[in-house]
MIBA-113027 format. One record per residue (C-alpha): y, z, x; residue number from 0; residue in three letters. Coordinates in nm, 2 decimals. Layout:
BEGIN
(rec (Y; Z; X); NUM; "Ala"),
...
//
This chain:
BEGIN
(rec (10.74; 18.19; 15.38); 0; "Met"),
(rec (10.73; 18.20; 15.01); 1; "Ser"),
(rec (10.43; 18.13; 14.80); 2; "Ala"),
(rec (10.36; 17.77; 14.71); 3; "Pro"),
(rec (10.50; 17.65; 14.38); 4; "Leu"),
(rec (10.24; 17.64; 14.10); 5; "Pro"),
(rec (10.15; 17.28; 14.01); 6; "Leu"),
(rec (9.95; 17.18; 13.71); 7; "Arg"),
(rec (9.87; 16.85; 13.53); 8; "Pro"),
(rec (10.07; 16.72; 13.24); 9; "Phe"),
(rec (9.95; 16.81; 12.89); 10; "Leu"),
(rec (10.05; 16.63; 12.57); 11; "Leu"),
(rec (10.21; 16.95; 12.44); 12; "Ala"),
(rec (10.45; 16.94; 12.74); 13; "Asp"),
(rec (10.62; 16.62; 12.61); 14; "Thr"),
(rec (10.92; 16.78; 12.42); 15; "Pro"),
(rec (11.00; 17.01; 12.72); 16; "Arg"),
(rec (10.98; 16.72; 12.97); 17; "Leu"),
(rec (11.20; 16.51; 12.75); 18; "Gln"),
(rec (11.46; 16.80; 12.76); 19; "Asp"),
(rec (11.43; 16.84; 13.13); 20; "Leu"),
(rec (11.46; 16.46; 13.19); 21; "Tyr"),
(rec (11.78; 16.45; 12.98); 22; "Ala"),
(rec (11.93; 16.76; 13.15); 23; "Gln"),
(rec (11.85; 16.63; 13.50); 24; "Ala"),
(rec (12.01; 16.30; 13.43); 25; "Ile"),
(rec (12.31; 16.44; 13.25); 26; "Glu"),
(rec (12.39; 16.71; 13.50); 27; "Glu"),
(rec (12.27; 16.58; 13.84); 28; "Leu"),
(rec (12.37; 16.21; 13.83); 29; "Thr"),
(rec (12.74; 16.23; 13.73); 30; "Gln"),
(rec (12.87; 16.14; 14.07); 31; "Asp"),
(rec (12.67; 15.81; 14.08); 32; "Glu"),
(rec (12.65; 15.70; 13.72); 33; "Tyr"),
(rec (12.90; 15.70; 13.44); 34; "Asp"),
(rec (12.86; 15.84; 13.09); 35; "Glu"),
(rec (12.74; 15.52; 12.93); 36; "Glu"),
(rec (12.48; 15.46; 13.21); 37; "Gln"),
(rec (12.35; 15.82; 13.18); 38; "Arg"),
(rec (12.32; 15.79; 12.80); 39; "Phe"),
(rec (12.13; 15.46; 12.83); 40; "Ala"),
(rec (11.90; 15.62; 13.09); 41; "Trp"),
(rec (11.84; 15.93; 12.88); 42; "Ile"),
(rec (11.76; 15.71; 12.58); 43; "Glu"),
(rec (11.46; 15.57; 12.76); 44; "Arg"),
(rec (11.28; 15.90; 12.68); 45; "Ala"),
(rec (11.41; 15.94; 12.32); 46; "Ala"),
(rec (11.08; 15.81; 12.17); 47; "Asp"),
(rec (10.85; 16.11; 12.23); 48; "Gly"),
(rec (10.53; 15.91; 12.17); 49; "Gln"),
(rec (10.63; 15.63; 12.42); 50; "Ala"),
(rec (10.74; 15.89; 12.67); 51; "Phe"),
(rec (10.41; 16.08; 12.63); 52; "Ala"),
(rec (10.22; 15.76; 12.67); 53; "Asp"),
(rec (10.40; 15.67; 12.99); 54; "Arg"),
(rec (10.34; 16.02; 13.14); 55; "Leu"),
(rec (9.98; 16.02; 13.02); 56; "Gly"),
(rec (9.88; 15.68; 13.17); 57; "Lys"),
(rec (10.01; 15.79; 13.51); 58; "Asn"),
(rec (9.90; 16.09; 13.71); 59; "Ile"),
(rec (10.17; 16.34; 13.60); 60; "Thr"),
(rec (10.21; 16.68; 13.75); 61; "Ile"),
(rec (10.46; 16.96; 13.70); 62; "Leu"),
(rec (10.58; 17.28; 13.84); 63; "Val"),
(rec (10.57; 17.56; 13.59); 64; "Glu"),
(rec (10.68; 17.91; 13.69); 65; "Gln"),
(rec (10.70; 18.21; 13.45); 66; "Asp"),
(rec (10.67; 17.98; 13.15); 67; "Gly"),
(rec (10.96; 17.75; 13.26); 68; "Glu"),
(rec (10.90; 17.39; 13.37); 69; "Ile"),
(rec (11.10; 17.34; 13.68); 70; "Leu"),
(rec (11.02; 16.97; 13.75); 71; "Gly"),
(rec (10.77; 16.69; 13.70); 72; "Phe"),
(rec (10.66; 16.38; 13.88); 73; "Ala"),
(rec (10.43; 16.09; 13.80); 74; "Ser"),
(rec (10.23; 15.85; 14.01); 75; "Leu"),
(rec (10.16; 15.50; 13.87); 76; "Ala"),
(rec (9.87; 15.29; 13.99); 77; "Gly"),
(rec (9.82; 15.51; 14.30); 78; "Asn"),
(rec (10.10; 15.33; 14.49); 79; "Thr"),
(rec (10.43; 15.40; 14.30); 80; "Glu"),
(rec (10.62; 15.71; 14.22); 81; "Ile"),
(rec (10.72; 15.64; 13.86); 82; "Asp"),
(rec (10.93; 15.95; 13.79); 83; "Met"),
(rec (11.06; 16.26; 13.97); 84; "Leu"),
(rec (11.29; 16.50; 13.78); 85; "Tyr"),
(rec (11.39; 16.85; 13.87); 86; "Val"),
(rec (11.56; 17.09; 13.63); 87; "His"),
(rec (11.93; 17.13; 13.74); 88; "Pro"),
(rec (11.88; 17.51; 13.78); 89; "His"),
(rec (11.59; 17.45; 14.02); 90; "Ala"),
(rec (11.75; 17.20; 14.26); 91; "Val"),
(rec (11.72; 17.28; 14.63); 92; "Ser"),
(rec (11.44; 17.53; 14.56); 93; "Gln"),
(rec (11.15; 17.30; 14.69); 94; "Gly"),
(rec (11.04; 17.18; 14.35); 95; "Val"),
(rec (11.09; 16.81; 14.43); 96; "Gly"),
(rec (10.93; 16.84; 14.77); 97; "Ser"),
(rec (10.63; 17.03; 14.62); 98; "Ala"),
(rec (10.58; 16.75; 14.36); 99; "Leu"),
(rec (10.62; 16.46; 14.61); 100; "Ile"),
(rec (10.39; 16.64; 14.87); 101; "Asp"),
(rec (10.13; 16.66; 14.60); 102; "Ala"),
(rec (10.16; 16.30; 14.49); 103; "Leu"),
(rec (10.15; 16.18; 14.85); 104; "Glu"),
(rec (9.83; 16.38; 14.91); 105; "Arg"),
(rec (9.68; 16.24; 14.59); 106; "Leu"),
(rec (9.77; 15.88; 14.68); 107; "Ala"),
(rec (9.64; 15.91; 15.04); 108; "Lys"),
(rec (9.31; 16.07; 14.91); 109; "Ala"),
(rec (9.27; 15.78; 14.68); 110; "Arg"),
(rec (9.32; 15.53; 14.96); 111; "Gly"),
(rec (9.68; 15.43; 14.92); 112; "Ala"),
(rec (9.84; 15.28; 15.24); 113; "Glu"),
(rec (10.19; 15.34; 15.12); 114; "Ala"),
(rec (10.40; 15.47; 14.83); 115; "Leu"),
(rec (10.70; 15.30; 14.68); 116; "Thr"),
(rec (10.97; 15.44; 14.46); 117; "Val"),
(rec (11.27; 15.29; 14.28); 118; "Asp"),
(rec (11.51; 15.58; 14.38); 119; "Ala"),
(rec (11.83; 15.64; 14.18); 120; "Ser"),
(rec (12.14; 15.66; 14.39); 121; "Asp"),
(rec (12.12; 16.04; 14.32); 122; "Thr"),
(rec (11.77; 16.07; 14.47); 123; "Ala"),
(rec (11.81; 15.82; 14.75); 124; "His"),
(rec (11.90; 16.08; 15.01); 125; "Glu"),
(rec (11.61; 16.30; 14.91); 126; "Phe"),
(rec (11.36; 16.02; 14.96); 127; "Phe"),
(rec (11.53; 15.91; 15.29); 128; "Ser"),
(rec (11.48; 16.26; 15.43); 129; "Arg"),
(rec (11.11; 16.24; 15.34); 130; "Arg"),
(rec (11.06; 15.92; 15.54); 131; "Gly"),
(rec (11.11; 15.66; 15.27); 132; "Tyr"),
(rec (11.29; 15.34; 15.39); 133; "Ala"),
(rec (11.50; 15.10; 15.19); 134; "Asp"),
(rec (11.34; 14.78; 15.09); 135; "Val"),
(rec (11.60; 14.63; 14.85); 136; "Arg"),
(rec (11.88; 14.72; 14.61); 137; "Arg"),
(rec (11.82; 14.66; 14.24); 138; "Asn"),
(rec (12.04; 14.63; 13.93); 139; "Thr"),
(rec (11.83; 14.72; 13.63); 140; "Val"),
(rec (11.92; 14.66; 13.26); 141; "Pro"),
(rec (11.90; 14.97; 13.04); 142; "Phe"),
(rec (11.99; 14.83; 12.70); 143; "Gly"),
(rec (12.34; 14.69; 12.73); 144; "Asp"),
(rec (12.42; 14.87; 13.06); 145; "Val"),
(rec (12.31; 14.81; 13.42); 146; "Trp"),
(rec (12.21; 15.08; 13.66); 147; "Leu"),
(rec (12.16; 15.04; 14.04); 148; "Ser"),
(rec (11.87; 15.19; 14.23); 149; "Asn"),
(rec (11.69; 15.12; 14.56); 150; "Thr"),
(rec (11.33; 15.03; 14.61); 151; "Thr"),
(rec (11.20; 15.25; 14.90); 152; "Met"),
(rec (10.87; 15.27; 15.07); 153; "Thr"),
(rec (10.68; 15.51; 15.29); 154; "Lys"),
(rec (10.37; 15.39; 15.48); 155; "Pro"),
(rec (10.10; 15.64; 15.55); 156; "Phe"),
(rec (9.96; 15.67; 15.90); 157; "Ala"),
(rec (9.60; 15.57; 15.93); 158; "Lys"),
(rec (9.38; 15.86; 16.04); 159; "Pro"),
(rec (9.31; 15.82; 16.41); 160; "Ala"),
(rec (8.93; 15.88; 16.36); 161; "Ala"),
(rec (8.92; 15.58; 16.12); 162; "Ala"),
(rec (9.07; 15.34; 16.38); 163; "Ser"),
(rec (8.84; 15.45; 16.66); 164; "Ser"),
(rec (8.53; 15.38; 16.45); 165; "Arg"),
(rec (8.62; 15.01; 16.42); 166; "Ser"),
(rec (8.57; 14.95; 16.80); 167; "His"),
//
């Protein structure tokens, strides 16, 4: 088994590199599900570096950095919602997304969350399904003048057996 991927917290100085990774991931990985106009509108959501940094900073944001390259990042909002998960196109299927989500799930559980939700893009839907997230509803979300579809998904966490036996 290979060594675990190195995780670290988001730093303000990471913002430009995460903006680039975000744009590359959307542009290169979502072409089958979203058209050019939709991808452009989605990418524009991170164009304001300060607003993007604020969004990442107000959440628990972690990233995988290996040999000086950021391979992916994810953020947890309010301890119950995966706000973002983006993997560099060259790092897809290398365990980056799984390492990030495993870490967010552990954090959320440790902080008392009973479940996690995510508004998964059509591109990420299968990834989250494989990890035990179930569809709750389809959404159509305005991004400027265009609309993008995604699916709200949730994953309940099992209660520890020891905790339930104490309540008797």
